[in-house]
C-alpha positions in Angstrom: 44.1 -51.3 -13.0 44.3 -47.8 -11.7 43.6 -47.3 -8.0 43.6 -43.5 -8.1 40.4 -42.1 -6.6 39.1 -38.8 -7.7 37.8 -36.2 -5.3 35.4 -35.1 -8.0 32.3 -37.1 -8.5 28.8 -37.0 -10.0 25.6 -35.7 -8.5 25.2 -36.1 -4.8 22.5 -35.6 -2.3 21.5 -32.1 -1.4 23.1 -30.5 -4.4 21.4 -28.3 -7.0 18.8 -25.6 -6.8 16.3 -26.1 -3.9 12.6 -26.1 -4.9 10.7 -22.9 -4.1 7.4 -24.8 -3.8 6.3 -28.4 -3.1 4.2 -28.1 -6.3 7.3 -27.2 -8.3 7.9 -24.1 -10.4 8.6 -23.4 -14.0 11.2 -21.1 -15.5 10.0 -17.8 -17.1 12.2 -15.8 -19.3 12.2 -12.0 -18.7 14.0 -9.5 -20.9 15.3 -6.5 -19.0 17.5 -3.5 -19.7 20.8 -3.3 -17.7 19.2 -0.6 -15.5 16.2 -2.7 -14.8 18.3 -5.8 -14.1 20.4 -3.8 -11.6 17.2 -2.5 -9.9 15.8 -6.0 -9.7 19.0 -7.2 -8.0 18.6 -4.5 -5.3 14.9 -5.5 -4.8 15.6 -9.2 -4.4 15.6 -10.8 -7.8 13.1 -13.6 -8.5 12.0 -13.8 -4.9 10.8 -10.1 -5.1 8.9 -10.8 -8.3 7.2 -13.8 -6.7 6.3 -11.7 -3.7 4.7 -9.0 -5.9 2.7 -11.6 -7.8 1.5 -13.2 -4.5 0.6 -9.7 -3.1 -1.4 -8.9 -6.2 -3.2 -12.2 -5.9 -3.9 -11.5 -2.2 -5.4 -8.1 -3.1 -7.8 -9.8 -5.6 -9.0 -12.1 -2.9 -10.0 -9.4 -0.5 -13.8 -9.0 -0.8 -14.8 -5.8 1.1 -18.4 -6.2 0.1 -18.9 -9.0 2.7 -16.3 -7.6 5.2 -17.7 -6.9 8.7 -14.9 -7.4 11.2 -13.4 -4.5 13.1 -10.4 -4.0 10.7 -12.9 -3.8 7.8 -15.0 -1.3 9.6 -11.8 0.9 10.1 -11.2 0.6 6.3 -14.8 1.8 5.6 -14.3 4.7 8.1 -11.0 5.7 6.5 -12.6 5.7 3.1 -14.6 8.8 4.2 -11.5 10.8 4.9 -10.1 13.4 2.4 -6.8 11.6 1.7 -8.6 8.3 0.8 -11.8 9.7 -0.8 -10.8 9.8 -4.4 -8.7 6.7 -4.7 -10.2 3.7 -6.5 -11.4 1.0 -6.2 -14.3 1.9 -3.9 -14.8 -1.6 -2.6 -11.3 -2.9 -2.2 -8.3 -2.0 -0.1 -7.4 1.6 0.3 -4.4 3.6 -1.0 -3.3 6.7 0.8 -3.3 9.3 -2.0 -0.2 11.2 -0.8 2.1 8.3 0.2 0.9 5.4 -1.9 0.6 3.2 1.2 -2.0 0.5 0.7 -4.2 -0.1 3.8 -5.5 -3.6 4.1 -7.9 -5.3 6.6 -6.6 -8.3 8.5 -8.3 -11.3 10.2 -11.5 -13.1 9.3 -13.2 -10.4 7.3 -16.7 -12.1 7.5 -16.6 -12.6 11.3 -18.4 -9.8 13.1 -16.8 -11.0 16.4 -13.2 -10.6 15.1 -12.4 -7.4 17.0 -8.6 -7.4 16.7 -8.7 -4.2 14.6 -5.3 -4.7 13.1 -4.6 -3.0 9.8 -1.7 -4.0 7.4 0.1 -1.1 5.7 2.0 -2.0 2.5 4.5 0.6 1.4 5.6 1.2 -2.2 8.3 -1.4 -2.7 6.5 -4.0 -0.7 7.6 -3.4 3.0 4.7 -4.2 5.3 3.8 -3.1 8.8 0.9 -4.0 11.0 -0.7 -1.2 13.0 -3.4 -0.8 15.6 -6.5 0.3 13.6 -7.8 2.8 16.2 -4.4 4.6 16.4 -4.0 4.7 12.6 -7.6 5.9 12.2 -7.1 8.8 14.7 -3.9 9.9 12.9 -5.6 9.8 9.6 -8.6 11.8 11.0 -6.2 14.4 12.2 -4.5 14.5 8.8 -7.9 14.8 7.1 -9.0 17.7 9.4 -5.7 19.5 8.7 -6.4 19.1 5.0 -10.0 20.5 5.3 -9.0 23.4 7.6 -6.1 24.4 5.4 -7.8 24.1 2.1 -11.5 24.9 2.8 -11.7 27.3 5.7 -14.6 29.1 4.0 -16.6 25.9 3.9 -16.1 25.5 7.6 -17.4 29.0 8.3 -14.0 30.4 9.3 -14.0 34.1 8.5 -11.0 35.4 6.6 -9.9 37.6 9.5 -9.7 34.6 11.8 -7.8 32.3 9.4 -4.4 31.1 10.4 -1.4 32.0 8.2 -1.5 28.5 6.8 -5.1 28.8 5.9 -4.7 32.2 4.3 -1.6 31.1 2.3 -3.3 27.9 1.2 -6.4 29.9 0.0 -4.1 32.4 -1.8 -2.1 29.6 -3.6 -5.3 27.7 -4.6 -6.8 30.9 -6.0 -3.7 32.1 -7.8 -2.8 28.8 -9.3 -6.4 28.1 -10.4 -6.5 31.4 -12.2 -3.0 31.1 -13.7 -3.6 27.5 -15.1 -7.3 27.8 -16.0 -8.4 25.4 -13.3 -11.9 25.4 -11.7 -11.9 26.8 -8.2 -12.7 24.0 -5.8 
């Protein structure tokens, strides 16, 4: 009989891949180029993919048609500003048209007494930040006013002789590029 014991053994407790969910998970095969695989590794691999799916699911669950809390009211006010006006969908979360930042309401959307007024900003790539709705609204109103004053001084009754250099140059660029590229003057 051989009394030699081996330091190597079979399966032991605590070994192996840890479950990501108490409900379990199933493998999914994904074909990627070398460049895509390298990018996925920098983003966080499978955990990042799961986060993106969870975020997309979260967006589908936000029903702004019944939203009445303070953060939802900020969303509805922001929707009226220039930088959010033409971004679809009209009844869902907002996307800032210049930065791609998604603006989401927080809290119990159907509770009119929920007055926390916190907004969640989701940046391209998935980084999120919570902001005070009133402060964000004021910054976006300022940005919208700057857009309007710079691009539509005539609509605001500002005579050409009283335009700032930025207003004049913006009007010149819009006019020149509209003519050059056959665009309609806005």
